[in-house]
C-alpha positions as CSV (number, residue, x, y, z in Angstrom):
1,X,31.4,3.8,4.5
2,X,34.5,2.1,3.5
3,X,32.8,-1.5,4.9
4,X,30.1,-0.4,2.3
5,X,32.0,0.5,-0.7
6,X,34.6,-2.7,-0.7
7,X,31.0,-4.9,0.1
8,X,29.2,-3.0,-3.4
9,X,33.2,-3.6,-5.1
10,X,33.1,-7.3,-4.6
11,X,29.1,-7.1,-6.0
12,X,30.3,-5.0,-8.9
13,X,33.3,-7.1,-9.9
14,X,31.2,-10.0,-11.2
15,X,29.2,-9.4,-14.6
16,X,26.9,-10.4,-16.5
17,X,26.1,-13.0,-18.1
18,X,28.7,-15.7,-19.4
19,X,28.3,-19.9,-20.2
20,X,30.2,-21.3,-17.1
21,X,31.0,-24.4,-19.5
22,X,30.3,-23.5,-23.2
23,X,33.6,-24.9,-24.1
24,X,33.8,-28.0,-21.6
25,X,32.9,-31.1,-23.2
26,X,32.0,-32.5,-20.8
27,X,28.7,-30.5,-19.6
28,X,25.6,-31.8,-21.1
29,X,24.8,-29.5,-24.7
30,X,21.9,-27.2,-23.5
31,X,18.8,-27.4,-25.5
32,X,16.8,-24.1,-26.8
33,X,14.1,-24.9,-24.3
34,X,16.2,-25.2,-21.8
35,X,18.5,-21.9,-22.5
36,X,15.2,-20.4,-22.7
37,X,14.3,-21.4,-19.1
38,X,17.7,-20.3,-17.7
39,X,17.6,-16.9,-19.4
40,X,14.4,-16.4,-18.1
41,X,14.7,-17.5,-14.5
42,X,17.7,-15.2,-14.8
43,X,16.0,-11.9,-15.5
44,X,13.0,-12.9,-13.2
45,X,15.7,-12.8,-10.4
46,X,16.8,-9.7,-11.4
47,X,14.1,-8.0,-11.4
48,X,12.6,-9.1,-8.5
49,X,15.4,-7.6,-5.8
50,X,14.9,-4.6,-7.1
51,X,11.2,-4.0,-6.9
52,X,11.4,-5.2,-3.5
53,X,14.7,-3.5,-2.3
54,X,12.8,-0.4,-3.7
55,X,10.4,-0.5,-1.6
56,X,12.2,-1.7,1.4
57,X,14.5,1.4,1.1
58,X,11.6,3.7,1.3
59,X,10.5,2.4,4.5
60,X,14.3,1.9,5.6
61,X,14.7,6.0,4.4
62,X,11.9,6.9,7.1
63,X,13.4,5.4,9.8
64,X,16.8,6.8,9.1
65,X,15.1,10.4,9.0
66,X,13.4,9.2,12.3
67,X,16.6,8.9,14.0
68,X,18.0,12.1,12.6
69,X,14.9,13.9,13.8
70,X,15.7,12.1,17.6
71,X,19.7,11.8,17.8
72,X,20.4,14.9,15.2
73,X,23.2,12.2,13.4
74,X,22.6,12.2,9.9
75,X,22.5,9.4,8.2
76,X,25.3,7.8,5.9
77,X,24.7,8.2,2.3
78,X,27.4,7.6,-0.8
79,X,29.0,11.3,-1.6
80,X,29.9,13.1,-5.1
81,X,33.3,12.1,-4.6
82,X,32.6,8.9,-3.7
83,X,31.0,8.3,-6.9
84,X,33.4,9.7,-8.4
85,X,36.0,7.4,-6.9
86,X,34.3,4.7,-7.0
87,X,35.1,3.1,-10.8
88,X,39.0,3.1,-9.9
89,X,38.4,1.7,-6.3
90,X,37.1,-0.8,-8.0
91,X,39.4,-1.0,-10.6
92,X,41.8,-1.4,-7.7
93,X,40.7,-4.3,-6.2
94,X,39.8,-6.1,-9.3
95,X,42.9,-6.0,-10.6
96,X,44.5,-7.0,-7.4
97,X,42.3,-9.7,-7.0
98,X,43.5,-10.5,-10.5
99,X,47.2,-10.5,-9.6
100,X,46.3,-12.9,-6.8
101,X,44.9,-15.3,-9.1
102,X,47.6,-15.2,-11.0
103,X,50.3,-15.4,-8.3
104,X,48.5,-17.7,-5.8
105,X,46.0,-20.8,-5.8
106,X,42.7,-20.0,-6.1
107,X,41.9,-22.7,-3.9
108,X,43.1,-21.4,-0.7
109,X,41.9,-17.8,-1.7
110,X,38.7,-19.2,-2.6
111,X,38.4,-20.8,0.7
112,X,39.0,-17.4,2.6
113,X,36.1,-15.8,0.5
114,X,33.8,-18.5,0.7
115,X,34.1,-18.2,4.5
116,X,33.2,-14.8,4.5
117,X,30.3,-14.6,2.2
118,X,29.1,-17.5,4.0
119,X,29.1,-14.8,7.4
120,X,27.6,-12.1,5.1
121,X,25.4,-14.1,3.3
122,X,23.7,-15.6,6.6
123,X,23.3,-12.3,8.1
124,X,22.1,-10.8,5.2
125,X,19.5,-13.7,4.5
126,X,18.2,-13.7,8.3
127,X,17.5,-10.0,7.8
128,X,15.6,-10.5,4.7
129,X,13.7,-13.4,5.8
130,X,12.9,-12.3,9.4
131,X,9.2,-11.0,8.8
132,X,8.2,-14.6,7.0
133,X,9.9,-17.0,9.2
134,X,8.4,-15.1,12.1
135,X,4.8,-14.9,10.6
136,X,5.1,-18.9,10.1
137,X,6.4,-18.9,13.8
138,X,4.4,-21.8,15.6
139,X,2.6,-20.9,19.1
140,X,4.5,-23.5,20.6
141,X,7.6,-21.3,20.5
142,X,7.3,-18.2,22.3
143,X,8.1,-14.2,21.3
144,X,10.4,-13.2,24.1
145,X,12.8,-10.4,23.7
146,X,16.4,-9.8,24.4
147,X,19.1,-6.7,24.3
148,X,22.2,-7.0,23.9
149,X,24.7,-4.2,25.1
150,X,28.1,-4.0,25.4
151,X,29.5,-0.2,26.6
152,X,32.9,1.0,26.7
153,X,34.1,4.4,28.6
154,X,29.9,5.8,27.9
155,X,30.0,4.6,24.4
156,X,27.8,1.5,22.8
157,X,29.9,-0.9,21.1
158,X,26.8,-3.0,20.7
159,X,23.4,-2.1,21.2
160,X,21.4,-4.6,19.4
161,X,17.7,-5.4,20.1
162,X,16.6,-8.7,18.9
163,X,13.9,-11.7,19.6
164,X,14.2,-15.6,20.4
165,X,12.0,-15.5,16.7
166,X,15.1,-13.9,15.6
167,X,17.3,-16.7,16.9
168,X,15.5,-19.0,15.4
169,X,15.8,-17.6,11.6
170,X,19.2,-17.0,12.2
171,X,19.4,-20.9,13.1
172,X,17.6,-21.6,9.7
173,X,19.5,-19.4,7.6
174,X,22.8,-20.9,9.6
175,X,21.5,-24.2,8.0
176,X,21.2,-23.2,4.8
177,X,24.8,-21.9,4.8
178,X,26.2,-24.9,6.0
179,X,24.4,-26.0,3.0
180,X,26.4,-23.6,0.8
181,X,29.6,-24.4,2.6
182,X,29.4,-28.4,1.8
183,X,27.7,-28.1,-1.7
184,X,28.5,-24.8,-3.4
185,X,24.7,-26.0,-5.0
186,X,23.3,-22.9,-7.3
187,X,20.1,-22.8,-5.1
188,X,21.9,-21.9,-1.8
189,X,24.3,-19.7,-4.1
190,X,20.9,-18.4,-5.5
191,X,19.4,-17.6,-1.9
192,X,22.3,-15.7,-0.8
193,X,22.9,-13.9,-4.0
194,X,19.2,-12.7,-4.0
195,X,19.7,-11.7,-0.2
196,X,22.8,-9.6,-0.8
197,X,20.5,-8.0,-3.7
198,X,17.8,-7.1,-1.9
199,X,19.6,-6.0,1.4
200,X,21.9,-4.0,-1.0
201,X,19.5,-1.9,-2.9
202,X,17.8,-1.4,0.6
203,X,20.1,0.3,2.7
204,X,22.8,1.4,-0.2
205,X,21.4,5.1,-0.8
206,X,22.6,7.9,-3.3
207,X,21.0,10.6,-1.9
208,X,20.9,12.9,-5.1
209,X,20.3,11.6,-8.4
210,X,23.5,13.6,-9.7
211,X,25.3,11.2,-7.4
212,X,23.7,8.3,-9.5
213,X,24.6,9.6,-12.3
214,X,28.6,10.2,-11.8
215,X,28.4,6.6,-10.0
216,X,26.5,4.7,-13.4
217,X,29.1,7.0,-16.0
218,X,32.2,5.8,-14.3
219,X,31.0,2.4,-13.9
220,X,29.6,2.4,-17.7
221,X,33.5,3.4,-18.5
222,X,35.2,0.7,-16.3
223,X,32.9,-2.3,-17.1
224,X,33.3,-1.6,-21.0
225,X,37.1,-1.4,-20.5
226,X,37.5,-4.2,-18.2
227,X,35.8,-6.7,-20.5
228,X,36.4,-5.4,-23.7
229,X,39.8,-4.5,-23.2
230,X,41.0,-6.6,-20.9
231,X,41.0,-10.5,-20.2
232,X,41.1,-9.3,-15.8
233,X,37.2,-9.5,-15.8
234,X,36.7,-12.7,-17.4
235,X,39.4,-14.4,-15.7
236,X,38.6,-12.9,-12.5
237,X,34.9,-13.8,-12.9
238,X,35.9,-17.6,-13.5
239,X,38.0,-17.8,-10.6
240,X,36.2,-16.4,-8.2
241,X,33.7,-19.0,-5.6
242,X,31.2,-16.5,-4.2
243,X,27.2,-15.9,-4.1
244,X,27.8,-12.7,-6.0
245,X,26.3,-13.6,-9.1
246,X,23.1,-15.8,-9.8
247,X,23.2,-18.6,-11.7
248,X,20.7,-21.3,-13.5
249,X,21.6,-24.3,-15.2
250,X,20.9,-24.2,-19.0
251,X,20.7,-28.4,-18.8
252,X,17.6,-28.1,-16.3
253,X,15.4,-30.1,-18.3
254,X,18.5,-32.9,-19.5
255,X,20.1,-33.1,-16.4
256,X,17.6,-31.9,-13.6
257,X,19.0,-29.9,-10.3
258,X,22.4,-31.7,-10.6
259,X,22.8,-29.6,-14.0
260,X,26.2,-28.0,-14.5
261,X,26.2,-26.1,-17.8
262,X,25.4,-22.6,-15.8
263,X,24.0,-19.0,-17.1
264,X,25.0,-16.4,-14.8
265,X,24.3,-12.9,-13.8
266,X,26.5,-11.5,-11.4
267,X,25.0,-9.0,-8.7
268,X,26.6,-5.7,-9.8
269,X,24.4,-5.5,-12.5
270,X,21.4,-5.7,-10.5
271,X,22.9,-3.9,-7.4
272,X,24.2,-0.5,-9.1
273,X,21.4,-0.3,-11.2
274,X,19.2,-0.8,-8.6
275,X,20.2,1.4,-5.9
276,X,19.4,4.2,-8.5
277,X,15.8,2.6,-9.2
278,X,15.1,2.8,-6.0
279,X,16.4,6.5,-5.4
280,X,13.8,7.3,-8.1
281,X,11.3,5.6,-5.9
282,X,11.7,7.4,-3.2
283,X,12.0,10.7,-5.3
284,X,8.2,9.2,-7.0
285,X,7.1,9.2,-3.0
286,X,8.2,13.3,-2.7
287,X,6.1,14.3,-5.1
288,X,2.8,12.9,-3.2
289,X,1.2,12.0,-6.6
290,X,-0.4,9.0,-7.3
291,X,1.3,7.5,-9.6
292,X,5.4,6.7,-9.4
293,X,5.6,7.2,-13.1
294,X,9.9,7.5,-12.5
295,X,9.6,4.2,-10.7
296,X,7.9,2.0,-13.3
297,X,9.0,3.6,-16.1
298,X,12.7,3.3,-15.6
299,X,12.2,-0.1,-13.8
300,X,10.1,-1.2,-17.3
301,X,14.0,0.4,-19.2
302,X,16.1,-1.6,-16.9
303,X,14.0,-5.1,-17.7
304,X,13.9,-3.9,-21.2
305,X,18.2,-3.3,-21.1
306,X,18.6,-6.7,-19.6
307,X,16.5,-8.6,-22.9
308,X,18.8,-6.8,-24.9
309,X,22.1,-7.8,-23.0
310,X,21.2,-11.3,-23.3
311,X,20.6,-11.0,-26.6
312,X,23.8,-9.4,-27.7
313,X,25.3,-12.2,-25.5
314,X,23.7,-14.6,-27.3
315,X,24.4,-13.6,-30.8
316,X,28.0,-12.9,-30.2
317,X,28.4,-15.6,-28.2
318,X,30.6,-13.6,-25.7
319,X,30.3,-12.6,-22.4
320,X,29.1,-8.3,-22.5
321,X,29.3,-6.0,-19.8
322,X,26.0,-5.5,-19.2
323,X,26.4,-1.7,-17.6
324,X,26.8,-1.1,-21.7
325,X,23.1,-1.3,-22.2
326,X,21.9,-0.8,-18.7
327,X,23.3,2.5,-17.7
328,X,21.5,4.4,-21.2
329,X,18.6,2.9,-20.2
330,X,18.8,3.7,-16.3
331,X,19.5,7.1,-17.1
332,X,18.2,7.7,-19.9
333,X,14.7,7.1,-19.3
334,X,13.9,9.4,-16.1
335,X,15.9,12.1,-17.9
336,X,13.4,11.8,-20.8
337,X,10.2,12.0,-18.7
338,X,11.8,14.9,-16.0
339,X,11.9,16.9,-19.5
340,X,8.3,15.9,-20.9
341,X,6.5,16.2,-17.5
342,X,9.2,19.7,-16.4
343,X,10.6,18.2,-13.8
344,X,14.0,18.6,-14.3
345,X,14.3,21.1,-11.7
346,X,12.6,19.0,-8.7
347,X,14.7,15.6,-10.1
348,X,17.9,17.1,-9.7
349,X,17.2,18.8,-6.6
350,X,16.0,15.9,-4.8
351,X,17.3,14.8,-1.9
352,X,17.0,11.9,0.4
353,X,18.1,13.9,3.2
354,X,18.9,17.8,3.1
355,X,22.7,19.2,3.5
356,X,24.0,20.7,6.0
357,X,23.9,24.3,4.5
358,X,20.0,23.8,3.6
359,X,19.1,22.5,6.8
360,X,21.1,25.7,8.6
361,X,19.2,28.2,6.0
362,X,15.8,26.7,6.7
363,X,16.7,26.8,10.7
364,X,17.7,31.1,9.8
365,X,14.8,31.4,8.0
366,X,12.2,29.5,10.7
367,X,14.2,32.1,13.7
368,X,13.9,35.1,11.6
369,X,10.0,33.9,10.8
370,X,9.7,34.0,14.8
371,X,11.4,37.2,15.6
372,X,9.1,39.1,12.9
373,X,6.3,37.6,14.5
374,X,7.3,38.8,17.8
């Protein structure tokens, strides 16, 4: 869980939207059309990972359930205590980075961060692109199965199955990673960023709606404090060079793909609401209804909240804490829908994986019924 939390902390620390060069006279000024293209592209790049990551999370949950039934090993999810502590962990990590950037040269720190995120980015991009690349693989490249296993005292340290197609996919993603390392081009940055976002929404499960409410409410306060209360968030965001944000040049029409006047969107503003929206899709599936009301209404609310964030940012010409607008939209919408449809109890009692107490209760009930039948 610690590794997962540290990855999310890094993602959350980068927040919505700020024009990276709005005060730099050396950059090409953005036209109205260029800004519209940039912000429209950011919105599209934000909603697509949530949409695809949510559907992938349903498949991942089913795989986890099958693994649990076979092995008895319960999947790891975020607990309510983890959710409550998360804003404090995020604050400590954010302030720690701020101190580091004040004391040490940000150039050397970013070298370390770039190497770390290069490794993670290649793996994340391989994970989401493997099905596509495999489907496009020519018949001349045979698909061979491999199994890498390392044991110690009858315990598996490494147990990984892969194919020759997976190796080709990893090689292609490594080339993209090398491009990012050498050029830091915004397209390579976005490929890694989108991969991180999809993987985050797919693999990070909240398990309960109440856990999501605690997490989002805590980060709502965190975001407002660090953006409006201090300059820490903005300073770290400007100094932190890693593919944990999506960028798009506002001067694309004037400078082409080499534009430097970027609009930015942090991955935290995609992943954090995204894992809650993905939970709602899994809840929709549990209801076994033909419609996916909770997912689509909250997905649309996120879209509208993002537009409001961009609008307010543009009006006041200042970086905005996106969760200030996204959290009320993403929490208020499903609660209102549940109230109207009479699903409030079902919504708050839903769990991806039932607690041990409930499992024991079900087991005891089943044993009692068996005895009665006898």
